[in-house]
A tleap script that builds the chain and sets N, CA, C and O, in Angstrom:
source leaprc.protein.ff14SB
mol = sequence {
  NVAL LEU PRO PRO GLY SER GLY GLY GLY GLU
  ILE PHE TYR ALA GLY ARG ARG ARG SER PHE
  ASP VAL PHE MET GLY LEU THR ARG HIE GLU
  TRP GLY ASP ILE HIE PHE TYR ILE SER ILE
  VAL PHE LEU ILE LEU LEU LEU ILE HIE ILE
  ILE LEU HIE TRP GLY TRP ILE LYS ALA VAL
  VAL PHE GLY THR ALA GLU HIE PRO GLN LYS
  ALA ARG VAL LYS ILE ILE MET VAL PHE VAL
  LEU LEU TRP ILE LEU LEU ALA ILE LEU PHE
  PRO LEU LEU VAL SER LYS GLU THR ILE GLN
  ARG ASP ARG HIE SER LEU PHE GLN LYS GLU
  ARG LEU LEU GLU LYS THR PHE CGLY
}
set mol.1.N position { 21.742 154.661 110.067 }
set mol.1.CA position { 22.580 154.324 111.202 }
set mol.1.C position { 22.218 155.272 112.335 }
set mol.1.O position { 22.184 156.491 112.167 }
set mol.2.N position { 21.951 154.682 113.489 }
set mol.2.CA position { 21.573 155.480 114.644 }
set mol.2.C position { 22.724 155.566 115.625 }
set mol.2.O position { 23.519 154.632 115.727 }
set mol.3.N position { 22.827 156.667 116.348 }
set mol.3.CA position { 23.901 156.790 117.336 }
set mol.3.C position { 23.670 155.848 118.512 }
set mol.3.O position { 22.532 155.459 118.774 }
set mol.4.N position { 24.727 155.478 119.219 }
set mol.4.CA position { 24.574 154.590 120.367 }
set mol.4.C position { 23.632 155.185 121.408 }
set mol.4.O position { 23.672 156.381 121.695 }
set mol.5.N position { 22.780 154.320 121.968 }
set mol.5.CA position { 21.867 154.757 123.011 }
set mol.5.C position { 20.588 155.401 122.514 }
set mol.5.O position { 19.786 155.869 123.322 }
set mol.6.N position { 20.372 155.438 121.192 }
set mol.6.CA position { 19.174 156.086 120.669 }
set mol.6.C position { 17.974 155.156 120.648 }
set mol.6.O position { 16.861 155.603 120.370 }
set mol.7.N position { 18.168 153.868 120.935 }
set mol.7.CA position { 17.044 152.938 120.978 }
set mol.7.C position { 16.694 152.345 119.639 }
set mol.7.O position { 15.593 151.814 119.490 }
set mol.8.N position { 17.567 152.404 118.658 }
set mol.8.CA position { 17.265 151.886 117.334 }
set mol.8.C position { 17.126 150.382 117.272 }
set mol.8.O position { 16.399 149.878 116.416 }
set mol.9.N position { 17.795 149.639 118.146 }
set mol.9.CA position { 17.729 148.183 118.111 }
set mol.9.C position { 16.721 147.611 119.074 }
set mol.9.O position { 16.721 146.402 119.306 }
set mol.10.N position { 15.863 148.431 119.641 }
set mol.10.CA position { 14.934 147.963 120.654 }
set mol.10.C position { 13.558 147.721 120.059 }
set mol.10.O position { 13.090 148.459 119.192 }
set mol.11.N position { 12.925 146.666 120.550 }
set mol.11.CA position { 11.593 146.296 120.088 }
set mol.11.C position { 10.674 146.283 121.301 }
set mol.11.O position { 11.084 145.859 122.381 }
set mol.12.N position { 9.451 146.736 121.140 }
set mol.12.CA position { 8.496 146.772 122.238 }
set mol.12.C position { 7.481 145.652 122.045 }
set mol.12.O position { 6.848 145.559 120.994 }
set mol.13.N position { 7.325 144.806 123.055 }
set mol.13.CA position { 6.337 143.738 123.040 }
set mol.13.C position { 5.469 143.872 124.281 }
set mol.13.O position { 5.979 143.774 125.397 }
set mol.14.N position { 4.199 144.089 124.117 }
set mol.14.CA position { 3.226 144.122 125.207 }
set mol.14.C position { 3.699 144.989 126.370 }
set mol.14.O position { 3.519 144.623 127.531 }
set mol.15.N position { 4.290 146.110 126.070 }
set mol.15.CA position { 4.707 147.032 127.107 }
set mol.15.C position { 6.032 146.714 127.760 }
set mol.15.O position { 6.484 147.474 128.617 }
set mol.16.N position { 6.678 145.613 127.387 }
set mol.16.CA position { 7.972 145.278 127.988 }
set mol.16.C position { 9.076 145.589 126.994 }
set mol.16.O position { 8.896 145.457 125.784 }
set mol.17.N position { 10.224 146.003 127.519 }
set mol.17.CA position { 11.370 146.332 126.666 }
set mol.17.C position { 12.199 145.088 126.410 }
set mol.17.O position { 12.559 144.369 127.342 }
set mol.18.N position { 12.498 144.841 125.157 }
set mol.18.CA position { 13.449 143.804 124.788 }
set mol.18.C position { 14.400 144.426 123.778 }
set mol.18.O position { 14.003 145.281 122.986 }
set mol.19.N position { 15.627 144.004 123.807 }
set mol.19.CA position { 16.582 144.583 122.864 }
set mol.19.C position { 17.494 143.496 122.329 }
set mol.19.O position { 17.662 142.445 122.947 }
set mol.20.N position { 18.072 143.761 121.185 }
set mol.20.CA position { 19.053 142.867 120.595 }
set mol.20.C position { 20.428 143.342 121.037 }
set mol.20.O position { 20.915 144.376 120.579 }
set mol.21.N position { 21.048 142.583 121.924 }
set mol.21.CA position { 22.363 142.971 122.425 }
set mol.21.C position { 23.491 142.326 121.636 }
set mol.21.O position { 24.634 142.776 121.706 }
set mol.22.N position { 23.175 141.260 120.878 }
set mol.22.CA position { 24.199 140.499 120.171 }
set mol.22.C position { 23.718 140.252 118.751 }
set mol.22.O position { 22.550 139.929 118.536 }
set mol.23.N position { 24.606 140.399 117.788 }
set mol.23.CA position { 24.309 140.069 116.397 }
set mol.23.C position { 25.405 139.150 115.897 }
set mol.23.O position { 26.584 139.501 115.931 }
set mol.24.N position { 25.016 137.977 115.432 }
set mol.24.CA position { 25.958 136.956 114.954 }
set mol.24.C position { 27.021 136.643 116.009 }
set mol.24.O position { 28.181 136.394 115.681 }
set mol.25.N position { 26.616 136.659 117.257 }
set mol.25.CA position { 27.514 136.288 118.338 }
set mol.25.C position { 28.438 137.378 118.831 }
set mol.25.O position { 29.266 137.127 119.707 }
set mol.26.N position { 28.323 138.586 118.295 }
set mol.26.CA position { 29.206 139.684 118.693 }
set mol.26.C position { 28.389 140.867 119.197 }
set mol.26.O position { 27.310 141.152 118.678 }
set mol.27.N position { 28.908 141.548 120.208 }
set mol.27.CA position { 28.252 142.756 120.705 }
set mol.27.C position { 28.597 143.929 119.791 }
set mol.27.O position { 29.437 143.809 118.899 }
set mol.28.N position { 27.941 145.058 120.023 }
set mol.28.CA position { 28.227 146.215 119.162 }
set mol.28.C position { 29.648 146.723 119.362 }
set mol.28.O position { 30.238 147.295 118.446 }
set mol.29.N position { 30.199 146.518 120.547 }
set mol.29.CA position { 31.577 146.943 120.785 }
set mol.29.C position { 32.556 146.041 120.038 }
set mol.29.O position { 33.562 146.516 119.510 }
set mol.30.N position { 32.266 144.748 119.993 }
set mol.30.CA position { 33.121 143.834 119.233 }
set mol.30.C position { 33.023 144.121 117.740 }
set mol.30.O position { 34.026 144.038 117.032 }
set mol.31.N position { 31.826 144.457 117.246 }
set mol.31.CA position { 31.687 144.853 115.849 }
set mol.31.C position { 32.449 146.147 115.579 }
set mol.31.O position { 33.029 146.317 114.507 }
set mol.32.N position { 32.446 147.052 116.547 }
set mol.32.CA position { 33.219 148.287 116.405 }
set mol.32.C position { 34.705 148.016 116.309 }
set mol.32.O position { 35.410 148.664 115.535 }
set mol.33.N position { 35.193 147.044 117.103 }
set mol.33.CA position { 36.609 146.668 117.024 }
set mol.33.C position { 36.943 146.103 115.654 }
set mol.33.O position { 37.967 146.455 115.069 }
set mol.34.N position { 36.079 145.222 115.136 }
set mol.34.CA position { 36.306 144.649 113.802 }
set mol.34.C position { 36.322 145.757 112.758 }
set mol.34.O position { 37.193 145.774 111.888 }
set mol.35.N position { 35.376 146.678 112.834 }
set mol.35.CA position { 35.310 147.795 111.893 }
set mol.35.C position { 36.582 148.628 111.950 }
set mol.35.O position { 37.104 149.036 110.912 }
set mol.36.N position { 37.086 148.884 113.155 }
set mol.36.CA position { 38.299 149.678 113.319 }
set mol.36.C position { 39.493 148.999 112.653 }
set mol.36.O position { 40.226 149.641 111.901 }
set mol.37.N position { 39.698 147.704 112.919 }
set mol.37.CA position { 40.861 147.013 112.366 }
set mol.37.C position { 40.766 146.845 110.850 }
set mol.37.O position { 41.782 146.918 110.158 }
set mol.38.N position { 39.568 146.622 110.328 }
set mol.38.CA position { 39.413 146.548 108.874 }
set mol.38.C position { 39.719 147.905 108.245 }
set mol.38.O position { 40.335 147.965 107.180 }
set mol.39.N position { 39.298 148.992 108.885 }
set mol.39.CA position { 39.594 150.321 108.334 }
set mol.39.C position { 41.092 150.603 108.344 }
set mol.39.O position { 41.600 151.245 107.425 }
set mol.40.N position { 41.807 150.137 109.364 }
set mol.40.CA position { 43.264 150.304 109.399 }
set mol.40.C position { 43.904 149.548 108.242 }
set mol.40.O position { 44.812 150.063 107.588 }
set mol.41.N position { 43.434 148.323 107.984 }
set mol.41.CA position { 43.967 147.534 106.863 }
set mol.41.C position { 43.735 148.271 105.547 }
set mol.41.O position { 44.638 148.344 104.713 }
set mol.42.N position { 42.525 148.822 105.350 }
set mol.42.CA position { 42.245 149.545 104.113 }
set mol.42.C position { 43.089 150.814 103.986 }
set mol.42.O position { 43.507 151.160 102.881 }
set mol.43.N position { 43.344 151.506 105.080 }
set mol.43.CA position { 44.210 152.687 105.015 }
set mol.43.C position { 45.637 152.306 104.638 }
set mol.43.O position { 46.290 153.023 103.880 }
set mol.44.N position { 46.124 151.184 105.159 }
set mol.44.CA position { 47.468 150.715 104.793 }
set mol.44.C position { 47.507 150.347 103.317 }
set mol.44.O position { 48.465 150.683 102.620 }
set mol.45.N position { 46.465 149.653 102.831 }
set mol.45.CA position { 46.410 149.311 101.407 }
set mol.45.C position { 46.338 150.567 100.540 }
set mol.45.O position { 46.950 150.616 99.473 }
set mol.46.N position { 45.599 151.579 100.985 }
set mol.46.CA position { 45.525 152.839 100.247 }
set mol.46.C position { 46.886 153.519 100.184 }
set mol.46.O position { 47.276 154.037 99.137 }
set mol.47.N position { 47.604 153.519 101.294 }
set mol.47.CA position { 48.939 154.116 101.326 }
set mol.47.C position { 49.888 153.381 100.377 }
set mol.47.O position { 50.650 154.018 99.650 }
set mol.48.N position { 49.849 152.055 100.378 }
set mol.48.CA position { 50.687 151.270 99.463 }
set mol.48.C position { 50.319 151.591 98.018 }
set mol.48.O position { 51.202 151.735 97.171 }
set mol.49.N position { 49.029 151.703 97.731 }
set mol.49.CA position { 48.567 152.021 96.381 }
set mol.49.C position { 49.095 153.382 95.927 }
set mol.49.O position { 49.552 153.526 94.793 }
set mol.50.N position { 49.034 154.373 96.808 }
set mol.50.CA position { 49.530 155.712 96.460 }
set mol.50.C position { 51.038 155.686 96.238 }
set mol.50.O position { 51.537 156.320 95.309 }
set mol.51.N position { 51.763 154.963 97.079 }
set mol.51.CA position { 53.222 154.875 96.920 }
set mol.51.C position { 53.576 154.223 95.592 }
set mol.51.O position { 54.477 154.689 94.895 }
set mol.52.N position { 52.874 153.143 95.232 }
set mol.52.CA position { 53.176 152.443 93.982 }
set mol.52.C position { 52.845 153.286 92.750 }
set mol.52.O position { 53.462 153.105 91.701 }
set mol.53.N position { 51.887 154.199 92.860 }
set mol.53.CA position { 51.485 155.008 91.710 }
set mol.53.C position { 51.948 156.460 91.827 }
set mol.53.O position { 51.408 157.335 91.149 }
set mol.54.N position { 52.938 156.724 92.675 }
set mol.54.CA position { 53.375 158.093 92.907 }
set mol.54.C position { 53.893 158.766 91.638 }
set mol.54.O position { 53.644 159.954 91.434 }
set mol.55.N position { 54.594 158.048 90.796 }
set mol.55.CA position { 55.096 158.624 89.542 }
set mol.55.C position { 53.960 159.105 88.649 }
set mol.55.O position { 54.044 160.185 88.064 }
set mol.56.N position { 52.909 158.317 88.541 }
set mol.56.CA position { 51.760 158.698 87.732 }
set mol.56.C position { 51.066 159.920 88.338 }
set mol.56.O position { 50.663 160.830 87.613 }
set mol.57.N position { 50.927 159.939 89.665 }
set mol.57.CA position { 50.277 161.069 90.336 }
set mol.57.C position { 51.057 162.357 90.078 }
set mol.57.O position { 50.465 163.393 89.776 }
set mol.58.N position { 52.392 162.294 90.198 }
set mol.58.CA position { 53.208 163.481 89.923 }
set mol.58.C position { 53.064 163.935 88.478 }
set mol.58.O position { 52.994 165.134 88.209 }
set mol.59.N position { 53.019 162.983 87.540 }
set mol.59.CA position { 52.893 163.343 86.128 }
set mol.59.C position { 51.551 164.010 85.849 }
set mol.59.O position { 51.483 164.946 85.053 }
set mol.60.N position { 50.496 163.548 86.484 }
set mol.60.CA position { 49.177 164.140 86.261 }
set mol.60.C position { 49.086 165.520 86.906 }
set mol.60.O position { 48.548 166.451 86.306 }
set mol.61.N position { 49.605 165.655 88.120 }
set mol.61.CA position { 49.484 166.921 88.837 }
set mol.61.C position { 50.422 167.974 88.269 }
set mol.61.O position { 49.999 169.098 88.001 }
set mol.62.N position { 51.683 167.627 88.082 }
set mol.62.CA position { 52.687 168.618 87.690 }
set mol.62.C position { 53.123 168.513 86.240 }
set mol.62.O position { 53.841 169.383 85.748 }
set mol.63.N position { 52.706 167.470 85.554 }
set mol.63.CA position { 53.085 167.299 84.161 }
set mol.63.C position { 54.473 166.691 84.031 }
set mol.63.O position { 55.141 166.409 85.025 }
set mol.64.N position { 54.892 166.495 82.792 }
set mol.64.CA position { 56.224 165.960 82.510 }
set mol.64.C position { 57.014 167.009 81.743 }
set mol.64.O position { 56.489 168.071 81.407 }
set mol.65.N position { 58.273 166.709 81.470 }
set mol.65.CA position { 59.106 167.658 80.724 }
set mol.65.C position { 58.554 167.862 79.317 }
set mol.65.O position { 58.588 168.971 78.785 }
set mol.66.N position { 58.046 166.784 78.719 }
set mol.66.CA position { 57.498 166.894 77.356 }
set mol.66.C position { 56.121 167.551 77.332 }
set mol.66.O position { 55.778 168.246 76.375 }
set mol.67.N position { 55.331 167.332 78.384 }
set mol.67.CA position { 53.963 167.850 78.440 }
set mol.67.C position { 53.715 168.536 79.785 }
set mol.67.O position { 53.084 167.951 80.666 }
set mol.68.N position { 54.201 169.760 79.954 }
set mol.68.CA position { 53.989 170.451 81.238 }
set mol.68.C position { 52.517 170.833 81.421 }
set mol.68.O position { 51.810 171.110 80.452 }
set mol.69.N position { 52.076 170.843 82.665 }
set mol.69.CA position { 50.695 171.217 82.975 }
set mol.69.C position { 50.548 172.735 82.936 }
set mol.69.O position { 51.492 173.473 83.214 }
set mol.70.N position { 49.361 173.177 82.590 }
set mol.70.CA position { 49.060 174.601 82.619 }
set mol.70.C position { 48.899 175.041 84.067 }
set mol.70.O position { 48.616 174.225 84.944 }
set mol.71.N position { 49.079 176.324 84.308 }
set mol.71.CA position { 49.013 176.867 85.671 }
set mol.71.C position { 47.646 176.629 86.306 }
set mol.71.O position { 47.559 176.346 87.501 }
set mol.72.N position { 46.577 176.741 85.516 }
set mol.72.CA position { 45.226 176.552 86.052 }
set mol.72.C position { 45.042 175.132 86.581 }
set mol.72.O position { 44.456 174.941 87.647 }
set mol.73.N position { 45.533 174.146 85.854 }
set mol.73.CA position { 45.423 172.748 86.281 }
set mol.73.C position { 46.229 172.523 87.548 }
set mol.73.O position { 45.792 171.805 88.448 }
set mol.74.N position { 47.407 173.133 87.623 }
set mol.74.CA position { 48.233 172.995 88.824 }
set mol.74.C position { 47.527 173.570 90.048 }
set mol.74.O position { 47.543 172.968 91.122 }
set mol.75.N position { 46.909 174.733 89.881 }
set mol.75.CA position { 46.210 175.366 91.000 }
set mol.75.C position { 45.046 174.496 91.465 }
set mol.75.O position { 44.853 174.306 92.666 }
set mol.76.N position { 44.277 173.971 90.530 }
set mol.76.CA position { 43.152 173.098 90.889 }
set mol.76.C position { 43.646 171.859 91.623 }
set mol.76.O position { 43.059 171.457 92.627 }
set mol.77.N position { 44.716 171.255 91.132 }
set mol.77.CA position { 45.239 170.045 91.763 }
set mol.77.C position { 45.787 170.337 93.161 }
set mol.77.O position { 45.651 169.507 94.059 }
set mol.78.N position { 46.396 171.491 93.354 }
set mol.78.CA position { 46.895 171.845 94.683 }
set mol.78.C position { 45.723 171.986 95.654 }
set mol.78.O position { 45.802 171.515 96.788 }
set mol.79.N position { 44.633 172.633 95.215 }
set mol.79.CA position { 43.466 172.751 96.086 }
set mol.79.C position { 42.841 171.393 96.390 }
set mol.79.O position { 42.403 171.156 97.516 }
set mol.80.N position { 42.795 170.508 95.414 }
set mol.80.CA position { 42.275 169.152 95.654 }
set mol.80.C position { 43.145 168.435 96.676 }
set mol.80.O position { 42.628 167.794 97.591 }
set mol.81.N position { 44.452 168.538 96.529 }
set mol.81.CA position { 45.354 167.902 97.491 }
set mol.81.C position { 45.218 168.515 98.885 }
set mol.81.O position { 45.311 167.802 99.884 }
set mol.82.N position { 44.999 169.825 98.961 }
set mol.82.CA position { 44.781 170.459 100.264 }
set mol.82.C position { 43.493 169.967 100.917 }
set mol.82.O position { 43.459 169.753 102.129 }
set mol.83.N position { 42.429 169.786 100.123 }
set mol.83.CA position { 41.180 169.253 100.660 }
set mol.83.C position { 41.377 167.834 101.186 }
set mol.83.O position { 40.854 167.483 102.244 }
set mol.84.N position { 42.124 167.026 100.452 }
set mol.84.CA position { 42.400 165.659 100.903 }
set mol.84.C position { 43.200 165.683 102.196 }
set mol.84.O position { 42.912 164.926 103.123 }
set mol.85.N position { 44.201 166.547 102.261 }
set mol.85.CA position { 45.004 166.669 103.478 }
set mol.85.C position { 44.144 167.128 104.656 }
set mol.85.O position { 44.299 166.622 105.767 }
set mol.86.N position { 43.246 168.075 104.424 }
set mol.86.CA position { 42.348 168.536 105.480 }
set mol.86.C position { 41.440 167.403 105.955 }
set mol.86.O position { 41.198 167.265 107.154 }
set mol.87.N position { 40.941 166.599 105.032 }
set mol.87.CA position { 40.085 165.470 105.408 }
set mol.87.C position { 40.846 164.456 106.254 }
set mol.87.O position { 40.282 163.860 107.172 }
set mol.88.N position { 42.114 164.264 105.947 }
set mol.88.CA position { 42.930 163.323 106.721 }
set mol.88.C position { 43.227 163.886 108.106 }
set mol.88.O position { 43.194 163.152 109.094 }
set mol.89.N position { 43.515 165.176 108.185 }
set mol.89.CA position { 43.883 165.792 109.459 }
set mol.89.C position { 42.687 166.230 110.302 }
set mol.89.O position { 42.858 166.556 111.476 }
set mol.90.N position { 41.490 166.246 109.737 }
set mol.90.CA position { 40.310 166.743 110.440 }
set mol.90.C position { 40.082 166.076 111.796 }
set mol.90.O position { 39.809 166.779 112.769 }
set mol.91.N position { 40.183 164.743 111.900 }
set mol.91.CA position { 39.972 164.129 113.222 }
set mol.91.C position { 40.970 164.607 114.273 }
set mol.91.O position { 40.665 164.584 115.465 }
set mol.92.N position { 42.142 165.033 113.855 }
set mol.92.CA position { 43.136 165.517 114.805 }
set mol.92.C position { 42.886 166.971 115.206 }
set mol.92.O position { 43.374 167.419 116.244 }
set mol.93.N position { 42.131 167.707 114.391 }
set mol.93.CA position { 41.915 169.132 114.626 }
set mol.93.C position { 40.670 169.436 115.452 }
set mol.93.O position { 40.536 170.542 115.974 }
set mol.94.N position { 39.754 168.472 115.579 }
set mol.94.CA position { 38.513 168.709 116.311 }
set mol.94.C position { 38.497 167.882 117.589 }
set mol.94.O position { 39.217 166.891 117.712 }
set mol.95.N position { 37.676 168.298 118.527 }
set mol.95.CA position { 37.525 167.531 119.761 }
set mol.95.C position { 36.069 167.106 119.903 }
set mol.95.O position { 35.158 167.783 119.428 }
set mol.96.N position { 35.873 165.984 120.558 }
set mol.96.CA position { 34.541 165.429 120.733 }
set mol.96.C position { 34.066 165.711 122.151 }
set mol.96.O position { 34.785 165.464 123.120 }
set mol.97.N position { 32.859 166.227 122.261 }
set mol.97.CA position { 32.282 166.501 123.571 }
set mol.97.C position { 31.106 165.560 123.782 }
set mol.97.O position { 30.208 165.488 122.943 }
set mol.98.N position { 31.107 164.845 124.890 }
set mol.98.CA position { 30.009 163.932 125.188 }
set mol.98.C position { 29.253 164.430 126.410 }
set mol.98.O position { 29.826 165.009 127.333 }
set mol.99.N position { 27.973 164.192 126.386 }
set mol.99.CA position { 27.109 164.578 127.494 }
set mol.99.C position { 26.579 163.301 128.128 }
set mol.99.O position { 25.997 162.461 127.442 }
set mol.100.N position { 26.776 163.153 129.427 }
set mol.100.CA position { 26.293 161.979 130.141 }
set mol.100.C position { 24.814 162.164 130.470 }
set mol.100.O position { 24.412 163.187 131.023 }
set mol.101.N position { 24.011 161.154 130.119 }
set mol.101.CA position { 22.592 161.175 130.436 }
set mol.101.C position { 22.260 159.907 131.199 }
set mol.101.O position { 22.795 158.837 130.908 }
set mol.102.N position { 21.395 160.030 132.156 }
set mol.102.CA position { 20.997 158.829 132.875 }
set mol.102.C position { 19.873 158.130 132.118 }
set mol.102.O position { 19.146 158.755 131.345 }
set mol.103.N position { 19.742 156.838 132.349 }
set mol.103.CA position { 18.747 156.043 131.634 }
set mol.103.C position { 17.325 156.487 131.980 }
set mol.103.O position { 16.420 156.364 131.154 }
set mol.104.N position { 17.122 157.001 133.194 }
set mol.104.CA position { 15.787 157.399 133.623 }
set mol.104.C position { 15.222 158.495 132.717 }
set mol.104.O position { 14.049 158.441 132.348 }
set mol.105.N position { 16.031 159.476 132.360 }
set mol.105.CA position { 15.545 160.565 131.512 }
set mol.105.C position { 15.213 160.068 130.112 }
set mol.105.O position { 14.303 160.596 129.473 }
set mol.106.N position { 15.943 159.047 129.620 }
set mol.106.CA position { 15.632 158.489 128.306 }
set mol.106.C position { 14.283 157.778 128.325 }
set mol.106.O position { 13.506 157.901 127.379 }
set mol.107.N position { 13.996 157.028 129.407 }
set mol.107.CA position { 12.718 156.331 129.502 }
set mol.107.C position { 11.567 157.324 129.593 }
set mol.107.O position { 10.510 157.096 129.004 }
set mol.108.N position { 11.754 158.426 130.324 }
set mol.108.CA position { 10.712 159.442 130.422 }
set mol.108.C position { 10.428 160.062 129.059 }
set mol.108.O position { 9.272 160.310 128.715 }
set mol.109.N position { 11.472 160.310 128.291 }
set mol.109.CA position { 11.301 160.894 126.961 }
set mol.109.C position { 10.540 159.933 126.051 }
set mol.109.O position { 9.680 160.364 125.283 }
set mol.110.N position { 10.847 158.622 126.128 }
set mol.110.CA position { 10.147 157.640 125.303 }
set mol.110.C position { 8.675 157.554 125.685 }
set mol.110.O position { 7.811 157.462 124.812 }
set mol.111.N position { 8.384 157.583 126.984 }
set mol.111.CA position { 6.983 157.534 127.427 }
set mol.111.C position { 6.221 158.762 126.936 }
set mol.111.O position { 5.071 158.651 126.511 }
set mol.112.N position { 6.849 159.916 126.992 }
set mol.112.CA position { 6.212 161.141 126.518 }
set mol.112.C position { 5.918 161.049 125.022 }
set mol.112.O position { 4.845 161.456 124.576 }
set mol.113.N position { 6.866 160.517 124.243 }
set mol.113.CA position { 6.647 160.363 122.805 }
set mol.113.C position { 5.529 159.371 122.523 }
set mol.113.O position { 4.730 159.586 121.612 }
set mol.114.N position { 5.461 158.272 123.304 }
set mol.114.CA position { 4.396 157.293 123.102 }
set mol.114.C position { 3.031 157.896 123.420 }
set mol.114.O position { 2.059 157.636 122.710 }
set mol.115.N position { 2.950 158.697 124.478 }
set mol.115.CA position { 1.684 159.340 124.831 }
set mol.115.C position { 1.276 160.357 123.768 }
set mol.115.O position { 0.100 160.476 123.427 }
set mol.116.N position { 2.256 161.084 123.253 }
set mol.116.CA position { 1.968 162.141 122.290 }
set mol.116.C position { 1.577 161.589 120.926 }
set mol.116.O position { 0.590 162.027 120.335 }
set mol.117.N position { 2.354 160.622 120.421 }
set mol.117.CA position { 2.156 160.145 119.053 }
set mol.117.C position { 1.498 158.776 118.979 }
set mol.117.O position { 1.323 158.241 117.884 }
set mol.118.N position { 1.136 158.208 120.097 }
set mol.118.CA position { 0.394 156.945 120.081 }
set mol.118.C position { 1.269 155.782 120.144 }
set mol.118.O position { 0.790 154.648 120.139 }
savepdb mol mol.pdb
quit
């Protein structure tokens, strides 16, 4: 998977630039919208799954009255849960920095690479 603007979908024919702007009738932004909404649906399904199995999760992590968990298992499970929580909160804790580049500098870089590597 290439980042946007890297030229991964572009094909060169006889020195002219052609690119695929549409796939199956949708642009990359429309595909991004579909991907976003499908991911939201899967997150909701995951949340429902966790809620429905919460009793089992508690029994595995903390044990039951008849079969209590050992301290070592509890510590490991707490760290696993902290890692999961960090993974969920990570997008909220970091910021994204974008650098604006003009198309002219990208074309110059491509020409230089073509001259250098053939």
